[in-house]
C-alpha positions in Angstrom: 0.0 0.0 0.0 2.9 2.4 0.9 4.5 1.7 -2.5 1.2 2.5 -4.3 0.9 5.7 -2.4 4.4 6.8 -3.4 3.7 6.0 -7.1 0.5 8.0 -7.1 2.3 11.1 -5.6 5.1 10.7 -8.1 2.6 10.6 -11.0 1.1 13.9 -9.7 4.5 15.5 -9.5 5.2 14.3 -13.1 2.2 16.5 -14.2 4.2 19.6 -13.3 5.9 21.1 -16.3 9.7 21.1 -15.8 11.4 24.4 -16.4 14.9 25.8 -15.7 13.6 27.5 -12.6 12.0 24.4 -11.0 14.1 21.6 -12.3 16.2 21.2 -9.2 13.3 21.6 -6.9 11.3 18.8 -8.7 14.3 16.5 -8.3 14.5 17.3 -4.6 10.7 16.6 -4.3 11.0 13.2 -5.9 13.9 12.3 -3.6 12.0 13.4 -0.5 9.1 11.2 -1.6 11.2 8.1 -2.0 12.7 8.9 1.4 9.2 9.2 2.8 9.9 12.7 4.2 6.4 14.0 3.4 6.3 17.2 5.4 9.4 18.6 3.7 8.1 17.4 0.4 4.8 19.2 0.8 6.5 22.4 1.7 8.7 22.3 -1.3 5.8 21.3 -3.6 3.8 24.2 -2.3 6.6 26.6 -3.3 6.8 25.1 -6.8 3.1 25.1 -7.5 2.7 28.7 -6.3 4.9 30.1 -9.1 3.0 31.9 -11.8 4.7 30.0 -14.6 3.8 26.6 -13.2 1.6 24.7 -15.6 0.0 21.3 -15.3 1.1 19.2 -18.2 -1.8 16.9 -18.1 -4.4 19.7 -17.9 -6.6 18.1 -20.5 -6.5 14.8 -18.6 -7.9 16.5 -15.5 -11.0 17.7 -17.4 -12.0 14.2 -18.3 -12.5 13.5 -14.6 -15.6 15.6 -14.4 -18.7 13.5 -13.8 -20.9 14.9 -16.5 -18.6 15.9 -19.3 -20.3 17.4 -22.3 -19.8 16.1 -25.8 -19.3 19.5 -27.2 -16.2 20.5 -25.2 -13.7 22.2 -27.3 -10.8 20.4 -25.6 -10.9 16.8 -26.7 -9.5 14.1 -24.4 -8.4 10.6 -25.4 -7.6 8.1 -22.8 -7.2 4.4 -23.0 -10.0 2.3 -21.4 -7.5 0.6 -19.1 -6.5 3.9 -17.6 -9.9 4.7 -16.2 -9.4 3.4 -12.7 -5.9 4.9 -12.6 -7.3 8.3 -13.5 -9.9 8.0 -10.8 -7.2 7.4 -8.2 -5.3 10.4 -9.6 -8.4 12.5 -9.1 -8.7 11.4 -5.5 -5.1 12.4 -4.9 -5.7 15.7 -6.5 -8.5 16.4 -4.2 -6.3 15.6 -1.2 -3.7 18.1 -2.4 -6.0 20.8 -3.9 -4.9 23.3 -1.2 -1.4 23.1 -2.6 -1.8 22.6 -6.3 -5.0 24.7 -6.8 -5.1 23.4 -10.3 -8.3 21.2 -10.2 -11.0 23.0 -12.1 -14.6 23.2 -10.9 -17.2 21.6 -13.1 -19.3 23.7 -15.4 -23.0 24.1 -14.5 -25.6 22.0 -16.3 -28.5 23.8 -18.0 -30.9 22.7 -20.8 -29.7 23.3 -24.3 -32.0 26.3 -24.8 -30.4 28.0 -21.8 -26.8 27.2 -22.8 -24.8 30.1 -24.2 -21.1 30.2 -23.3 -20.4 32.6 -26.3 -22.6 35.3 -24.7 -20.9 34.7 -21.3 -17.5 35.0 -23.0 -18.5 38.2 -24.8 -19.6 39.8 -21.6 -16.4 38.9 -19.7 -14.2 40.0 -22.6 -15.8 43.4 -22.7 -15.4 43.7 -18.9 -11.7 42.8 -19.2 -11.2 45.4 -22.0 -13.0 48.0 -20.0 -12.9 47.2 -16.2 -14.6 50.6 -15.3 -17.8 49.2 -16.9 -18.2 47.0 -13.8 -19.5 50.1 -12.0 -22.7 49.8 -14.1 -22.8 46.4 -15.7 -22.2 44.2 -12.6 -24.2 41.1 -11.6 -25.1 40.5 -8.0 -24.4 37.1 -6.4 -28.1 36.2 -6.1 -28.5 36.8 -9.9 -25.2 35.3 -11.0 -25.8 32.0 -13.0 -22.8 31.5 -15.2 -22.7 28.2 -17.1 -18.9 28.2 -17.3 -17.0 27.8 -14.0 -13.9 29.3 -15.6 -15.8 32.5 -16.7 -17.4 32.8 -13.3 -13.9 32.7 -11.7 -12.7 35.4 -14.2 -15.7 37.5 -13.3 -14.8 37.3 -9.6 -11.2 38.2 -10.5 -12.5 41.3 -12.3 -14.5 42.2 -9.2 -11.6 42.0 -6.8 -8.6 42.8 -9.1 -9.0 44.5 -12.5 -12.2 46.3 -11.6 -11.8 46.4 -7.8 -11.6 50.2 -7.7 -14.8 50.6 -9.8 -17.1 47.8 -8.6 -19.7 48.9 -6.0 -19.8 47.0 -2.7 -23.2 45.5 -3.5 -21.5 43.8 -6.5 -18.9 42.2 -4.3 -21.1 41.1 -1.5 -21.2 37.3 -0.9 -18.6 36.5 -3.6 -15.4 34.8 -2.5 -12.0 35.6 -4.1 -11.1 34.2 -7.4 -8.5 31.4 -8.0 -5.4 32.3 -10.0 -3.5 29.7 -12.1 -1.9 29.5 -15.4 -5.0 28.4 -17.3 -7.0 31.3 -15.9 -4.2 33.7 -16.7 -4.1 32.5 -20.3 -7.8 32.6 -20.7 -8.0 36.2 -19.4 -5.2 37.2 -21.8 -7.2 35.7 -24.7 -10.5 37.2 -23.7 -8.8 40.6 -23.2 -7.7 40.7 -26.8 -11.2 39.5 -27.9 -12.8 42.4 -25.9 -10.4 45.0 -27.3 -11.3 43.9 -30.9 -15.1 43.5 -30.2 -17.6 45.9 -31.7 -20.5 44.6 -29.5 -22.8 47.0 -27.7 -22.0 46.4 -24.0 -25.4 47.4 -22.8 -27.2 44.9 -25.2 -24.8 42.1 -24.3 -25.4 42.8 -20.6 -29.2 42.9 -20.9 -29.2 39.6 -22.9 -27.0 37.9 -20.3 -29.0 39.2 -17.4 -32.2 38.0 -19.1 -30.6 34.6 -19.6 -29.4 34.5 -15.9 -33.0 35.3 -14.7 -34.4 32.4 -16.7 -31.6 30.1 -15.4 -32.4 31.3 -11.9 -36.1 30.6 -12.3 -35.4 27.3 -13.8 -33.0 26.2 -11.1 -35.1 27.3 -8.2 -38.3 25.7 -9.4 -38.9 22.2 -8.1 -41.7 21.3 -10.6 -40.6 20.0 -14.0 -43.7 21.4 -15.8 -42.9 24.8 -14.4 -39.2 24.5 -15.4 -40.3 23.6 -18.9 -42.5 26.7 -19.1 -39.7 28.9 -17.8 -37.2 27.4 -20.3 -39.6 28.3 -23.1 -39.4 32.0 -22.4 -36.4 32.2 -24.7 -38.7 31.0 -27.5 -41.2 33.8 -27.0 -41.9 35.5 -30.3 -40.9 38.9 -28.9 -38.2 37.7 -26.5 -35.6 40.0 -28.1 -37.7 43.0 -27.2 -38.3 42.0 -23.6 -36.5 43.9 -20.8 -34.9 42.2 -17.8 -37.9 43.2 -15.6 -40.3 41.8 -18.2 -38.5 38.5 -18.1 -38.8 38.5 -14.3 -42.5 39.3 -14.5 -42.9 36.4 -17.0 -41.3 34.0 -14.6 -43.4 35.3 -11.7 -46.5 34.9 -13.9 -45.6 31.2 -14.6 -44.6 30.3 -11.0 -47.6 32.0 -9.3 -50.2 30.8 -11.7 -48.8 27.2 -12.2 -52.0 25.9 -10.7 -54.1 27.5 -13.4 -55.1 25.7 -16.5 -53.6 27.0 -19.8 -54.4 26.0 -23.3 -54.7 27.2 -26.9 -58.4 27.4 -27.5 -58.1 26.3 -31.2 -56.2 23.1 -30.3 -58.3 19.9 -30.6 -61.4 21.9 -31.2 -63.0 19.4 -33.5 -62.3 16.6 -31.0 -63.9 18.7 -28.3 -67.0 19.2 -30.4 -67.4 15.5 -31.4 -66.6 13.9 -28.1 -69.3 15.6 -26.1 -67.3 14.9 -23.0 -66.9 18.2 -21.2 -68.0 20.0 -18.0 -70.5 22.1 -20.0 -73.0 19.3 -20.5 -71.9 16.7 -18.0 -73.1 18.3 -14.7 -74.9 16.2 -12.1 -78.6 16.4 -12.4 -80.5 18.4 -9.7 -83.7 17.0 -8.0 -85.5 19.8 -10.0 -85.9 19.0 -13.7 -86.4 22.6 -15.0 -83.4 24.1 -13.0 -81.3 21.0 -13.9 -82.0 21.7 -17.6 -81.3 25.4 -17.6 -78.2 25.1 -15.4 -76.9 22.1 -17.4 -76.8 20.3 -14.0 -74.4 20.9 -11.1 -71.1 21.6 -12.9 -67.7 21.4 -11.4 -65.7 24.6 -11.7 -68.7 26.7 -10.9 -70.4 28.4 -7.9 -74.2 28.6 -7.2 -76.0 30.6 -4.6 -79.6 30.5 -3.5 -81.0 33.4 -1.4 -83.9 33.2 1.0 -85.3 35.3 3.8 -84.4 34.4 7.4 -86.0 31.2 8.8 -87.2 30.1 5.3 -85.2 26.8 5.1 -81.8 27.7 3.6 -80.1 24.9 5.6 -82.8 22.4 4.8 -82.5 23.2 1.1 -78.7 22.7 1.4 -79.3 19.3 3.0 -81.8 18.3 0.3 -79.2 19.1 -2.5 -76.3 17.5 -0.6 -78.2 14.3 0.1 -79.3 14.0 -3.6 -75.7 14.5 -4.8 -74.3 12.1 -2.2 -76.7 9.2 -2.5 -78.3 9.6 -5.9 -75.0 10.4 -7.7 -72.7 8.5 -5.3 -70.4 11.5 -4.5 -68.7 12.7 -1.4 -70.0 16.1 -0.2 -68.8 18.7 2.3 -71.1 21.1 4.1 -69.4 24.0 5.9 -72.0 25.8 8.1 -72.2 28.8 10.3 -75.9 28.4 10.8 -76.9 25.0 12.1 -75.2 22.7 14.6 -74.1 19.1 13.8 -77.0 17.7 15.7 -79.6 19.7 13.8 -77.9 18.8 10.5 -77.9 15.1 11.4 -81.6 15.2 12.3 -82.4 17.0 9.0 -80.3 14.5 7.0 -82.1 11.5 8.6 -85.5 13.1 7.9 -84.5 13.8 4.3 -83.1 10.3 3.5 -86.1 8.6 5.2 -88.7 10.5 3.2 -87.0 11.3 -0.1 -88.6 9.2 -2.8 -85.6 9.0 -5.0 -83.3 7.9 -2.2 -86.0 5.5 -0.9 -85.4 3.6 -4.1 -81.8 3.1 -2.9 -82.3 2.0 0.7 -85.6 0.2 -0.1 -87.9 1.5 2.6 -91.0 3.5 1.7 -91.6 5.6 4.8 -93.2 8.9 5.6 -92.2 10.1 9.1 -91.8 13.7 10.0 -88.7 15.3 11.6 -90.7 15.8 14.8 -91.8 12.2 15.0 -88.2 11.0 14.5 -86.9 13.4 17.2 -89.6 12.5 19.7 -89.7 8.7 19.0 -93.3 8.8 17.9 -93.8 5.6 16.0 -97.0 3.6 15.2 -97.2 0.1 16.5 -97.8 -3.0 14.3 -101.4 -4.0 13.9 -101.1 -7.2 16.1 -99.0 -5.5 18.8 -100.5 -5.5 22.3 -99.0 -2.2 23.3 -100.5 1.0 24.8 -100.8 4.0 22.5 -101.4 7.7 23.0 -104.4 9.6 21.6 -102.6 10.0 18.2 -101.9 6.3 17.9 -98.2 6.4 18.8 -96.5 3.8 21.1 -96.9 5.4 24.5 -93.7 5.9 26.6 -94.4 5.1 30.2 -93.8 7.6 32.9 -90.2 7.7 34.0 -89.3 4.9 31.5 -85.7 5.1 30.4 -85.1 5.7 26.7 -83.1 2.4 26.4 -86.1 0.4 27.6 -88.5 2.4 25.5 -86.5 1.9 22.3 -86.3 -1.9 23.1 -90.1 -2.0 23.2 -90.3 0.0 20.0 -88.1 -2.6 18.3 -90.4 -5.3 19.5 -93.7 -3.6 18.5 -93.0 -1.1 15.6 -91.8 -2.1 12.2 -91.8 1.5 11.3 -89.1 2.2 14.0 -87.1 -0.8 12.9 -87.2 0.4 9.3 -85.9 3.9 10.3 -83.0 2.2 12.1 -82.3 0.2 9.0 -82.2 3.4 7.0 -79.7 4.9 9.4 -77.5 1.8 9.3 -77.6 2.1 5.5 -76.4 5.7 5.7 -73.5 4.6 7.9 -72.5 1.9 5.3 -72.2 4.5 2.5 -68.4 5.0 2.8 -67.8 6.2 -0.7 -70.4 8.9 -0.6 -70.3 10.4 2.8 -71.5 13.8 3.7 -68.8 15.6 5.7 -69.7 18.5 8.0 -67.7 21.4 9.5 -69.4 23.9 11.9 -67.6 27.3 11.9 -69.1 30.1 13.9 -66.0 32.2 14.3 -63.7 32.1 11.3 -61.7 34.1 8.7 -61.7 33.8 5.0 -58.2 32.2 5.2 -59.6 29.5 7.6 -62.5 28.8 5.3 -60.1 28.4 2.3 -57.9 26.0 4.3 -60.9 23.9 5.3 -62.0 23.5 1.7 -58.4 22.8 0.5 -57.9 20.2 3.3 -61.1 18.3 2.5 -60.4 18.5 -1.2 -56.9 17.0 -0.9 -57.6 14.6 2.0 -60.9 13.2 0.8 -61.0 14.3 -2.9 -64.4 16.0 -2.3 -65.5 17.8 -5.4 -69.0 19.0 -4.3 -69.2 21.5 -1.4 -71.7 23.8 0.2 -71.2 26.8 2.4 -74.2 27.8 4.6 -74.5 30.8 4.9 -72.3 33.0 2.8 -71.3 36.0 5.0 -68.3 38.3 5.5 -65.7 36.7 7.8 -65.7 37.6 11.5 -63.1 40.3 11.0 -65.5 42.2 8.8 -68.9 41.6 10.3 -71.2 44.5 9.4 -69.2 45.3 6.2 -71.4 43.9 3.5 -68.9 44.8 0.8 -66.5 42.2 2.2 -69.0 39.5 1.2 -67.8 39.8 -2.3 -64.3 39.0 -1.2 -65.5 35.8 0.4 -67.5 34.9 -2.7 -64.5 35.6 -4.9 -62.3 33.2 -2.8 -65.0 30.5 -3.3 -65.2 31.2 -7.0 -61.4 31.0 -7.4 -61.3 27.7 -5.4 -64.0 26.3 -7.6 -62.2 27.1 -10.8 -58.7 26.2 -9.6 -59.6 22.9 -8.1 -62.4 22.2 -10.6 -65.0 21.6 -7.9 -68.6 22.8 -7.3 -69.3 25.1 -4.4 -72.9 26.0 -3.5 -73.8 28.6 -0.9 -76.9 30.1 0.7 -77.5 33.9 1.0 -79.8 36.1 3.0 -82.7 37.9 1.4 -84.1 41.0 3.0 -87.6 41.0 4.6 -89.9 43.0 2.3 -93.4 43.1 0.9 -92.2 42.8 -2.6 -93.9 40.2 -4.8 -91.7 37.0 -5.0 -91.8 37.2 -8.9 -90.3 40.8 -8.7 -87.2 39.9 -6.7 -83.9 41.1 -8.0 -80.3 41.4 -6.7 -81.2 44.5 -4.8 -83.2 42.4 -2.4 -80.0 40.7 -1.1 -79.4 41.5 2.5 -75.7 42.0 1.9 -73.5 43.1 -0.9 -75.3 43.3 -4.3 -72.1 43.1 -6.3 -71.6 39.5 -5.1 -73.7 38.5 -8.2 -70.7 39.4 -10.4 -68.6 36.5 -9.2 -71.3 33.8 -9.1 -72.2 31.5 -12.0 -75.7 30.9 -10.8 -78.0 32.9 -8.5 -81.5 32.0 -7.4 -83.8 34.3 -5.4 -86.4 32.2 -3.4 -89.3 33.6 -1.4 -92.5 32.2 0.0 -95.9 32.9 -1.6 -98.2 33.6 1.3 -101.5 31.6 1.4 -103.6 34.7 1.0 -101.8 35.4 -2.3 -102.0 31.9 -3.8 -105.0 32.8 -5.9 -103.0 35.4 -7.8 -100.6 32.8 -9.3 -100.7 29.8 -11.6 -98.1 27.4 -12.9 -97.6 25.3 -16.0 -95.4 22.3 -16.9 -94.1 24.1 -20.0 -92.8 27.6 -20.1 -95.2 28.5 -22.9 -98.4 26.6 -22.3 -102.1 27.1 -22.3 -102.6 24.4 -19.7 -102.2 26.0 -16.3 -102.7 24.8 -12.7 -103.9 26.4 -9.5 -101.7 26.5 -6.3 -103.7 24.3 -4.0 -104.0 25.7 -0.5 -103.2 23.4 2.5 -104.1 23.9 6.1 -100.9 22.3 7.2 -98.5 25.2 8.0 -95.5 23.1 7.0 -96.7 22.9 3.4 -95.7 26.0 1.5 -95.1 27.4 -1.9 -91.8 29.1 -2.8 -91.3 31.1 -6.0 -87.7 30.8 -7.4 -86.4 33.5 -9.6 -83.2 32.7 -11.5 -81.5 36.0 -11.4 -78.2 34.8 -13.0 -77.4 31.8 -15.1 -74.2 31.7 -17.2 -75.5 28.5 -18.8 -78.5 30.1 -20.4 -82.2 30.8 -19.6 -83.4 32.5 -16.4 -86.9 31.0 -15.7 -89.2 31.6 -12.7 -90.3 28.3 -11.1 -92.4 27.3 -8.1 -91.6 24.8 -5.4 -94.0 23.1 -3.1 -92.3 22.0 0.1 -93.1 20.4 3.3 -90.6 21.4 6.0 -91.7 18.6 8.3 -90.4 16.0 5.9 -87.9 18.3 4.1 -89.6 17.6 0.8 -88.9 20.1 -2.1 -90.9 19.5 -5.2 -90.5 21.6 -8.3 -94.0 22.0 -9.8 -93.3 24.0 -12.9 -93.1 27.5 -14.4 -94.9 30.2 -12.3 -96.6 33.4 -13.4 -99.3 35.8 -12.3 -102.7 35.1 -13.6 -103.7 37.3 -16.5 -107.3 37.6 -15.1 -107.2 37.7 -11.3 -110.1 36.1 -9.5 -111.3 37.5 -6.2 
């Protein structure tokens, strides 16, 4: 091992070019090596290698040791295949002695072919060497310095601290270390100086082009996303790239990196395929439980926002539950409800009531039931015909005085098929793991927190259908109705960026205005919120005393009309729905008949005032 070590050191010494000045010293070095007097040898070797005229004879051979050599290097190296391991050992020895020899070059930096331009770098350095005073204006700060050539970077540092030291501002020198000096660098500077003296290039144009290239390299290097790197790289192919300023290149990079989540395309690309395929979000929305609205809205479409406004205590949250349940169970989708109105308990009770009684969902769980929310809450169930159980005056199984709930529910299971079926429905709900309805109650929140909730559930559960009940300014801006538009804008941006649907409820003002005459001015908060919504429905009850003034039809233009039947049950109501905004097309006026006790919402048809009013 000792002999191999001596041989490697001798080979390294052999790389030093022998001159009249160092001939005797080299002989002494070799003798000291064979005598294993390494400290004296290293001192003498340091003296020899520090001389300006010292040159590494095998300079080209050291270049081949770079890990990622480029095929287009100007200096060609030819080594025998059997020398590979030997050269690797030599490289290791060079590394150990780099503080003495200072002849091992740094590797060039790797950039894509489009961002490679050593000629431009050389031109800039040559002009600086020919006119060092120019460093006062045409300097490059460390944070913006992205040379491809390690040699040229070293020469640039040399100009900063040597040739142009008196002219370079301190900001230009900050964070740079001192340059290395060796024979190759000396010769390169000499060659580039002559090139600069003979150059007729415009210094400012060369500087601007290089700074633009450095900005692109900087953006490319610091971006961790390949797609973003590709887009930054393509800046050099911009049709008007030559006219762009340094700042405009920076702005282009910022635009790419800050909007990387946005979809980009050329509208004319694949336009025939788009037309023929029929597969797009414009006609592939999920159907609503309301045929007319589903048709004019083209369904519930991802990437859009929809709001429905009602007066206080009119059933906004119940309407939300009705829509959410339909999407979850009819369309088998996960749904998120974010609410600042109703508690989890109230929402659960409303959900059970909806799923138990909804005719479309009954087809899925298989139980045809009709049980009101109050009956479910108060455990009011009818006994089976053959059950020998005491009932109250309304025919419900009677709960005994001081009877514990556990005992009462046990008796219900024994005597009421109705109760057992409700429990089977709730068990069915629990088994629906792929189409759950998630719920978040937020009574005190900011827009930032609301956004994080939506993002979290989107990424964690891949929920693409969400509802916010009710759309209000965040807690920091309560009372400032104009802030509502900011919240709506955040929701709109999230819907578009994530390609999700977000529905929200709004508050209508209490007024005596006819339901069919509602417009955006009847919103309790900011009227300009309409600008950022894709769909807006204004919904208001038609009072019983006014039912005779209205009629509805199954078709928008039809001679066959129907009366609004009056019910004594206060839970049965008629709501007029005015579509105030619809990016997808028509804006009809429809009528709902609802029963709040069962959370039933039925779209009857198109509503209008009678032409001949009857007293």
